[in-house]
C-alpha positions in Angstrom: -10.0 -86.8 -83.6 -9.5 -87.6 -79.9 -11.5 -90.7 -79.1 -12.1 -92.0 -75.6 -12.6 -95.8 -75.3 -14.9 -96.7 -72.4 -14.8 -100.4 -71.5 -15.4 -102.8 -68.7 -11.9 -104.3 -69.3 -9.0 -103.7 -71.6 -9.9 -106.9 -73.4 -9.0 -108.2 -76.8 -11.6 -106.2 -78.8 -10.8 -103.0 -76.9 -7.1 -103.5 -77.6 -7.9 -104.2 -81.3 -10.0 -101.0 -81.6 -7.3 -99.1 -79.7 -4.5 -100.0 -82.1 -6.5 -99.7 -85.3 -7.7 -96.2 -84.4 -4.2 -95.1 -83.5 -3.0 -96.5 -86.9 -5.6 -94.4 -88.6 -4.3 -91.2 -87.1 -6.6 -90.7 -84.1 -5.4 -90.1 -80.5 -6.9 -92.6 -78.2 -7.3 -92.9 -74.5 -9.0 -95.6 -72.4 -11.2 -95.2 -69.3 -12.4 -98.4 -67.5 -16.0 -98.3 -66.3 -15.6 -99.1 -62.6 -18.2 -99.0 -59.9 -16.2 -96.7 -57.6 -15.3 -94.3 -60.3 -17.9 -91.9 -61.7 -17.8 -92.2 -65.5 -19.2 -88.8 -66.2 -16.3 -87.1 -64.3 -13.7 -89.1 -66.2 -15.3 -88.3 -69.6 -15.3 -84.6 -68.8 -11.6 -84.8 -67.9 -10.8 -86.4 -71.2 -13.0 -84.0 -73.2 -13.2 -86.4 -76.2 -14.6 -85.7 -79.6 -16.2 -89.1 -79.5 -16.8 -91.8 -76.9 -16.6 -95.4 -78.1 -17.5 -98.5 -76.1 -16.0 -101.6 -77.7 -17.0 -103.9 -74.7 -19.2 -102.5 -71.9 -21.2 -104.6 -69.5 -23.1 -101.6 -68.0 -25.1 -98.8 -69.6 -23.5 -95.4 -70.3 -25.1 -92.8 -67.9 -27.5 -90.3 -69.4 -25.3 -87.4 -68.3 -22.5 -88.8 -70.5 -24.5 -89.7 -73.7 -26.5 -86.5 -73.5 -23.3 -84.4 -73.5 -21.0 -86.4 -75.8 -21.6 -88.5 -78.9 -21.3 -92.1 -77.6 -21.1 -95.1 -79.9 -21.7 -98.7 -78.7 -20.2 -101.8 -80.4 -22.9 -104.5 -80.2 -21.9 -108.0 -81.3 -25.1 -108.6 -83.2 -26.6 -107.7 -86.6 -28.9 -104.7 -87.2 -32.0 -105.0 -84.9 -30.5 -107.5 -82.5 -30.5 -106.5 -78.8 -29.6 -108.1 -75.5 -26.6 -109.1 -73.4 -26.0 -112.6 -74.8 -26.2 -111.9 -78.5 -23.2 -114.0 -79.6 -24.0 -116.8 -77.2 -27.4 -117.2 -78.7 -26.0 -117.1 -82.2 -23.6 -120.0 -81.5 -26.0 -122.1 -79.4 -28.7 -121.9 -82.1 -26.3 -122.7 -84.9 -26.3 -119.5 -86.9 -24.0 -119.6 -89.9 -23.8 -115.8 -90.3 -23.8 -113.0 -87.7 -22.8 -109.4 -87.5 -21.7 -106.4 -85.5 -23.5 -103.1 -85.2 -22.2 -99.7 -84.1 -25.0 -97.7 -82.6 -25.5 -94.5 -80.7 -26.1 -94.7 -76.9 -29.6 -93.7 -75.8 -31.8 -94.5 -72.8 -32.8 -98.0 -73.9 -30.0 -100.6 -74.3 -29.0 -101.2 -78.0 -31.9 -99.1 -79.2 -30.0 -96.0 -80.6 -29.5 -95.0 -84.2 -27.1 -97.2 -86.2 -24.0 -95.6 -87.6 -22.5 -98.8 -89.3 -22.8 -102.5 -89.4 -20.9 -105.4 -90.8 -21.6 -109.1 -91.1 -19.4 -112.2 -90.9 -19.5 -116.0 -91.1 -19.8 -118.1 -88.0 -17.4 -121.1 -88.2 -17.7 -124.0 -85.8 -15.4 -122.6 -83.1 -15.7 -121.4 -79.5 -17.2 -118.0 -78.7 -13.8 -116.5 -77.6 -12.1 -117.7 -80.8 -15.0 -116.3 -82.9 -14.9 -113.0 -80.8 -11.2 -112.5 -81.4 -11.5 -113.5 -85.1 -14.5 -113.0 -87.4 -16.4 -110.8 -84.9 -13.4 -108.6 -84.2 -12.8 -108.2 -88.0 -16.4 -107.2 -88.5 -16.3 -104.9 -85.5 -13.3 -103.0 -86.9 -14.9 -102.7 -90.3 -18.0 -101.2 -88.7 -16.1 -99.0 -86.2 -13.8 -97.5 -88.8 -16.8 -96.8 -91.0 -18.8 -95.3 -88.2 -15.9 -93.0 -87.1 -15.4 -91.9 -90.7 -19.1 -91.1 -91.1 -19.1 -89.2 -87.8 -16.0 -87.2 -88.7 -17.6 -86.2 -92.1 -20.3 -84.3 -90.3 -22.8 -85.1 -93.1 -23.9 -88.7 -92.4 -27.4 -89.4 -91.0 -27.4 -92.6 -89.0 -30.2 -95.1 -89.6 -32.9 -95.2 -86.9 -34.1 -98.4 -85.4 -37.9 -98.3 -85.6 -41.0 -98.8 -87.7 -40.9 -95.3 -89.0 -37.9 -96.1 -91.2 -38.5 -97.2 -94.8 -36.2 -100.2 -94.4 -37.6 -101.2 -91.0 -36.0 -104.3 -89.5 -37.9 -106.0 -86.7 -36.2 -105.8 -83.4 -35.1 -109.0 -81.7 -34.6 -108.6 -78.0 -32.7 -111.7 -76.7 -32.7 -112.4 -72.9 -29.6 -113.3 -70.9 -28.6 -116.8 -71.7 -28.5 -118.5 -68.3 -27.4 -121.9 -67.1 -30.9 -123.3 -67.3 -30.7 -123.0 -71.1 -27.0 -123.9 -71.4 -27.4 -127.1 -69.4 -26.3 -130.3 -71.2 -28.6 -133.3 -71.1 -26.1 -136.0 -71.7 -28.7 -138.7 -72.3 -30.7 -136.6 -74.9 -28.3 -134.1 -76.5 -26.5 -135.1 -79.7 -22.7 -134.4 -80.0 -23.4 -131.4 -82.2 -25.8 -130.0 -79.6 -23.3 -130.5 -76.8 -20.6 -128.8 -78.9 -22.8 -125.8 -79.6 -23.6 -125.4 -75.9 -19.9 -125.7 -74.9 -18.8 -123.3 -77.7 -21.4 -120.7 -76.8 -20.1 -120.6 -73.2 -16.4 -120.5 -74.1 -14.5 -118.9 -72.4 -17.1 -117.4 -70.1 -19.2 -118.4 -68.3 -18.7 -122.1 -69.1 -21.4 -124.7 -68.8 -22.4 -125.7 -65.3 -22.4 -129.5 -64.8 -21.9 -132.3 -62.3 -18.8 -134.3 -62.7 -17.1 -136.8 -60.4 -19.4 -135.8 -57.5 -18.8 -132.1 -57.7 -20.1 -129.1 -59.7 -17.9 -127.7 -62.4 -18.0 -125.2 -65.2 -17.0 -126.9 -68.5 -14.8 -124.8 -70.8 -14.0 -125.6 -74.4 -15.4 -128.4 -76.6 -14.0 -130.4 -79.5 -15.5 -133.4 -81.3 -14.2 -137.0 -81.0 -15.2 -139.4 -83.7 -13.7 -142.7 -82.6 -14.6 -143.2 -78.9 -18.0 -144.4 -77.6 -19.5 -144.9 -74.2 -22.6 -144.5 -72.0 -23.8 -140.9 -72.2 -21.9 -138.7 -69.7 -19.2 -141.3 -69.1 -15.6 -140.2 -68.9 -13.7 -142.2 -71.6 -10.1 -141.0 -71.8 -7.6 -138.2 -71.2 -5.2 -136.5 -73.6 -2.8 -133.6 -72.9 -4.7 -132.5 -69.8 -8.2 -132.7 -71.4 -10.9 -135.2 -70.7 -13.1 -137.1 -73.2 -16.8 -137.5 -72.3 -19.3 -139.6 -74.1 -22.5 -138.2 -75.7 -25.5 -140.2 -76.8 -24.0 -140.6 -80.3 -20.3 -139.8 -79.9 -18.0 -138.0 -77.6 -16.4 -134.6 -76.9 -13.1 -133.4 -75.6 -13.2 -130.8 -72.7 -9.8 -129.1 -72.1 -10.6 -127.1 -69.0 -12.7 -127.0 -65.9 -13.5 -124.4 -63.3 -14.9 -125.5 -59.9 -18.2 -123.8 -58.9 -17.5 -121.2 -56.2 -18.9 -122.1 -52.8 -20.6 -119.4 -50.8 -18.1 -117.3 -48.9 -15.1 -118.9 -50.7 -12.6 -117.3 -53.0 -13.3 -117.1 -56.7 -12.3 -120.1 -58.8 -10.5 -120.2 -62.1 -9.9 -122.4 -65.1 -7.4 -125.2 -65.0 -6.6 -128.1 -67.3 -9.4 -130.6 -66.7 -7.2 -133.5 -65.5 -5.4 -131.2 -63.0 -8.7 -129.6 -61.8 -10.2 -133.0 -61.1 -7.1 -134.4 -59.3 -7.9 -137.4 -57.2 -11.5 -137.3 -58.2 -10.6 -138.5 -61.7 -11.1 -142.2 -62.2 -8.5 -144.3 -63.8 -8.6 -143.6 -67.6 -6.4 -144.3 -70.5 -4.1 -141.5 -71.7 -4.5 -141.4 -75.4 -1.6 -140.3 -77.6 -2.3 -137.8 -80.4 -3.3 -139.6 -83.6 -1.3 -139.5 -86.8 -2.2 -136.1 -88.2 -1.7 -137.5 -91.7 -4.9 -139.6 -91.2 -7.8 -137.3 -92.4 -10.4 -140.0 -91.4 -10.0 -139.5 -87.7 -12.2 -136.7 -86.3 -10.5 -135.9 -83.0 -8.7 -133.2 -81.0 -5.1 -132.5 -80.1 -3.5 -129.3 -79.0 -0.2 -130.0 -81.0 -0.1 -131.3 -84.5 2.4 -131.7 -87.3 2.0 -132.1 -91.1 4.2 -131.9 -94.1 3.7 -130.6 -97.6 6.8 -131.2 -99.7 9.7 -129.3 -98.2 7.5 -127.5 -95.6 6.8 -128.8 -92.2 4.0 -127.2 -90.1 4.1 -127.6 -86.3 0.8 -126.2 -85.1 -0.3 -125.8 -81.5 -3.3 -124.3 -79.8 -3.4 -123.9 -76.0 -6.5 -122.4 -74.2 -6.0 -118.7 -73.7 -2.6 -118.8 -75.3 -1.1 -119.8 -71.9 1.8 -122.3 -71.9 2.4 -124.4 -68.8 5.6 -126.2 -68.0 4.1 -129.4 -69.3 2.8 -127.8 -72.5 6.2 -126.1 -73.2 8.0 -129.5 -72.7 5.6 -131.3 -75.0 5.9 -128.6 -77.7 9.7 -128.8 -77.4 9.6 -132.5 -77.9 7.4 -132.0 -81.0 9.7 -129.3 -82.3 12.7 -131.6 -82.0 10.8 -134.3 -83.9 9.8 -131.8 -86.6 13.5 -130.8 -86.9 14.4 -134.4 -87.6 12.3 -134.4 -90.7 13.8 -133.6 -94.2 12.3 -130.2 -94.7 13.9 -126.8 -95.5 11.1 -124.6 -94.0 9.4 -125.2 -90.6 6.3 -123.2 -89.8 5.6 -122.7 -86.1 1.9 -122.0 -85.4 -0.2 -121.2 -88.4 -3.7 -122.0 -87.0 -6.5 -119.8 -85.7 -6.6 -117.6 -82.7 -3.9 -117.1 -80.1 -0.3 -117.7 -81.0 0.9 -117.6 -77.3 0.8 -115.4 -74.3 3.7 -116.9 -72.2 3.8 -118.7 -68.9 0.5 -120.3 -67.5 -0.5 -118.0 -64.6 -3.5 -120.2 -63.6 -1.4 -123.3 -63.3 1.2 -121.4 -61.4 -1.4 -120.0 -59.0 -2.7 -123.5 -58.3 0.7 -124.9 -57.6 1.7 -125.8 -54.0 4.7 -123.6 -54.5 3.9 -120.8 -57.1 7.5 -119.5 -57.0 8.9 -122.9 -57.9 6.3 -123.5 -60.6 7.0 -120.0 -62.0 10.7 -120.9 -62.2 10.0 -124.3 -63.8 7.6 -122.7 -66.3 10.0 -119.9 -67.4 12.9 -122.4 -67.9 10.7 -124.7 -70.0 9.7 -121.8 -72.2 13.3 -120.7 -72.4 14.3 -124.2 -73.5 11.8 -124.0 -76.3 12.9 -120.5 -77.5 16.5 -121.7 -77.4 15.7 -124.6 -79.6 14.2 -122.3 -82.2 17.1 -119.8 -82.0 19.7 -122.5 -82.5 18.0 -124.2 -85.4 20.5 -123.8 -88.2 19.6 -126.4 -90.8 16.3 -124.9 -92.1 14.3 -121.6 -92.1 11.8 -121.2 -89.2 8.7 -119.1 -89.7 6.5 -118.0 -86.8 2.9 -117.9 -88.2 1.0 -115.6 -85.8 -2.7 -116.1 -86.6 -4.0 -114.2 -83.5 -2.9 -112.3 -80.5 0.6 -112.8 -78.9 2.0 -111.3 -75.7 4.9 -111.3 -73.4 6.9 -114.6 -73.6 4.6 -115.8 -76.4 5.6 -112.8 -78.5 9.3 -113.5 -77.8 8.8 -117.1 -78.9 7.6 -115.8 -82.2 10.6 -113.4 -82.5 13.0 -116.4 -82.1 12.2 -117.5 -85.7 13.9 -116.3 -88.9 10.7 -114.7 -90.1 7.5 -113.6 -88.3 4.2 -113.6 -90.4 1.1 -112.1 -88.7 -2.5 -112.1 -89.7 -3.6 -108.5 -90.1 -6.0 -108.7 -87.2 -3.5 -109.9 -84.6 -2.8 -107.7 -81.6 0.7 -107.9 -80.2 1.9 -107.0 -76.7 5.7 -107.2 -76.6 6.1 -106.4 -72.9 6.1 -107.9 -69.4 5.9 -104.9 -67.0 2.1 -105.1 -66.3 2.7 -108.5 -64.6 5.7 -107.1 -62.6 8.3 -109.1 -64.5 11.6 -108.3 -66.1 11.0 -110.9 -68.8 13.0 -113.8 -70.2 12.8 -115.9 -73.4 16.0 -114.3 -74.7 14.1 -111.0 -75.3 17.3 -109.0 -74.5 18.8 -110.6 -77.6 15.8 -111.0 -80.1 14.0 -107.7 -79.5 16.9 -105.2 -79.9 18.2 -107.1 -82.9 14.9 -106.5 -84.7 14.1 -102.9 -83.6 17.2 -101.5 -81.9 17.8 -101.0 -78.2 16.0 -97.6 -77.9 12.8 -98.8 -79.5 12.9 -102.1 -77.5 13.1 -100.1 -74.3 10.2 -97.9 -75.4 8.0 -100.8 -76.3 8.6 -102.5 -72.9 8.2 -99.2 -71.1 5.0 -98.1 -72.7 3.4 -101.6 -72.2 0.9 -100.9 -75.0 -0.6 -103.2 -77.6 0.3 -102.7 -81.2 -1.2 -103.8 -84.5 0.5 -106.2 -86.9 0.9 -103.4 -89.4 2.6 -101.1 -86.9 4.8 -104.1 -85.8 5.8 -104.5 -89.5 6.7 -100.9 -89.8 9.0 -101.2 -86.8 10.7 -104.3 -88.1 9.1 -106.5 -85.4 7.1 -108.5 -88.0 8.3 -109.4 -91.5 5.0 -110.0 -93.3 1.3 -109.1 -92.6 -1.1 -111.6 -94.1 -4.4 -109.8 -94.9 -7.0 -112.6 -94.7 -9.8 -113.9 -92.5 -9.0 -116.2 -89.6 -10.2 -119.3 -91.4 -8.0 -118.6 -94.4 -4.7 -118.0 -92.6 -3.4 -121.6 -92.4 -3.8 -122.1 -96.2 -2.3 -118.8 -97.0 0.7 -119.5 -94.7 1.1 -122.9 -96.4 1.2 -121.3 -99.8 3.7 -118.7 -98.7 5.9 -121.2 -97.0 6.0 -123.4 -100.1 7.1 -120.4 -102.1 9.8 -119.6 -99.5 11.1 -123.1 -99.7 11.3 -122.9 -103.5 13.2 -119.7 -103.6 16.8 -120.1 -105.0 18.2 -118.0 -102.2 16.8 -120.0 -99.3 19.8 -122.5 -99.1 22.2 -119.6 -98.8 20.1 -118.0 -96.1 20.2 -121.3 -94.1 24.0 -121.3 -94.5 24.2 -117.7 -93.4 22.1 -118.1 -90.3 24.4 -121.0 -89.2 27.5 -118.8 -89.7 25.8 -115.9 -87.8 25.0 -118.1 -84.8 28.6 -119.3 -84.7 29.8 -115.7 -84.7 27.4 -114.8 -82.0 28.6 -117.7 -79.8 32.2 -116.6 -80.2 31.3 -113.1 -79.1 28.4 -113.0 -76.5 26.9 -116.5 -76.3 23.1 -116.9 -76.1 23.6 -118.5 -72.7 24.8 -115.2 -71.3 21.5 -113.4 -72.3 19.5 -116.2 -70.7 21.5 -116.2 -67.5 21.1 -112.4 -67.0 17.4 -112.5 -67.6 16.8 -115.5 -65.4 18.8 -114.0 -62.6 16.4 -111.1 -62.5 13.4 -113.4 -62.8 14.6 -115.7 -60.0 14.9 -112.7 -57.6 11.3 -111.8 -58.4 9.9 -115.3 -58.1 11.6 -115.9 -54.8 10.5 -112.6 -53.2 7.1 -113.1 -51.7 6.6 -109.3 -51.6 7.4 -108.8 -55.2 4.5 -107.2 -57.1 4.4 -110.2 -59.5 2.7 -112.3 -57.0 -0.1 -109.8 -56.2 -0.5 -109.0 -59.9 -0.7 -112.7 -60.8 -3.4 -113.3 -58.2 -5.4 -110.3 -59.4 -5.1 -111.5 -63.0 -6.1 -115.2 -62.3 -9.0 -114.2 -60.0 -10.1 -111.5 -62.4 -10.1 -108.8 -59.7 -11.3 -105.4 -60.9 -8.6 -102.7 -60.9 -9.1 -99.9 -58.5 -8.7 -97.3 -61.3 -7.8 -97.1 -65.0 -4.0 -97.8 -65.3 -2.4 -94.4 -66.1 -0.6 -95.7 -69.2 -4.0 -96.0 -70.9 -5.2 -92.5 -70.2 -5.0 -89.1 -71.7 -2.5 -87.9 -69.1 0.1 -90.1 -70.7 -0.4 -88.8 -74.3 1.8 -85.7 -74.1 4.7 -87.6 -72.5 4.4 -90.3 -75.0 4.6 -88.0 -78.0 7.8 -86.4 -76.6 9.3 -89.8 -75.8 8.5 -91.2 -79.2 9.4 -88.1 -81.2 12.6 -89.6 -82.5 10.9 -92.8 -83.6 9.5 -92.0 -87.0 9.5 -95.6 -88.3 6.0 -96.4 -87.1 2.8 -95.0 -88.5 0.9 -95.6 -85.2 0.2 -92.6 -82.9 1.1 -94.0 -79.6 -1.1 -93.2 -76.5 1.8 -93.0 -74.2 4.4 -94.1 -71.7 3.1 -94.9 -68.2 3.6 -92.0 -65.8 4.4 -94.4 -63.0 5.8 -97.9 -62.8 2.8 -100.2 -63.0 4.9 -103.2 -61.9 4.5 -101.6 -58.4 0.7 -101.4 -58.7 -1.7 -104.3 -58.0 -4.2 -102.8 -60.5 -1.9 -102.6 -63.5 -3.1 -105.7 -65.3 -5.1 -106.1 -68.4 -7.7 -108.7 -69.2 -7.7 -110.9 -72.3 -11.0 -112.5 -73.4 
């Protein structure tokens, strides 16, 4: 079938649906629902067999759902309605939730149900849950709904008392700040955590801190520190620790409340956001990760199990600032000093990495200089991975990866991805040539022609399609919460293989041959020469694209590489590439690096 995705943004779930439907043999186009663009006209132009809305903040117009079958993906179980479904589930402490695919009708979320799937709700932030368990359930329901629709024989289940298995409807209101507000004197640590997690990453919890109003983003428990409720106790890795009535929580990011008539604000590491307002606080080092008694938070951790070392990291939004890259590089070097034969990089939940930290760059006094510092710090980390010759390195990609973060993963000897991960191995939508040794790592895995195609199309891909291309070595089919344990088991097996020592010797010999021919430094120099020109040019599209991304400006139109117009060109361009089972939407018909609306939003 030809399926049109209608979405408010090309966010993580829309991308996940996009890649999975392509993998299942459907042709897929995307149309963004924008105020200035009549949706009905766009749908008629696409002439789809089915319209599917994975993430839509506005109602589909009657003239669309009356003319075309339209399915809505609602992040709530059967009978649940309302715009804040997932927020309510987390704030009220639900241990199970679900996703429903229903037909669009006049009333929001009231149409017949084509499929539903349930899932567990672990104690994580909303955005992590949304990209993990909720996305998995959504794809189960979407694929079942599409299959049922294609059969032409399935009768969807009505929502209403006339049905024999009537489920009472629960209409949940918008969860506003009056309900999200934290009472630091009265709320327990668990209550505070639920409120923070229910608002992550949007809209945050509005609060007063250091004499100003801020939205708090992210929340992690701290078991050892105590203080007066609401008191700031310490900092760690850019986060602040704040006391509750019976404990404390770590808050990694803050966003200043927007003043009337002022520009939009954006998230920054909490310490950086507060700046001079922050009182003098102790900077606490990360605890020994081998001590299971300490309930605390850190964004970088290391553990060992026999011959396997696991260097885990988790940065908000997958972005890696200059400071974060340098800290991770220090931790990597320390891990390489340990007597292990396999080192796992990553291996936790959610994002692997998305490259340089655009918000921190935007906030810098000199964004060009900070861009340059950030890309060099990330290059240093990638270089360290590429030149590790005394052990096998595995990138364990639990969640989405993009741009420089994807190239960091490719620097390892093996790349293992959770089945639900969405990969974006390209830079063009941010107006960048790219670095992180991609001109070395990407062609050596997929060949020069396919590497050029992937960067030119600038489309997401599934872990399965990446494996078929040779971009990924192993797809781990498990839930988000099971990935770390499964990776640990596989890594132990890799370390025990009799052929692993010879692989380690061979990789050292291969690097020596490479250095005698075309040294890695030559790849880096060529890439950074291009990047430096972009950073130093105030008129380069990168700067406008970065600002649009950071300030979450709506695009003026749907980027053409996502639309139906690109499909024919893509099929022609990809005709020689039969190694992938995905049906690609297409190569962009114009260079989006020259357009200020060529960005995609991750949430």
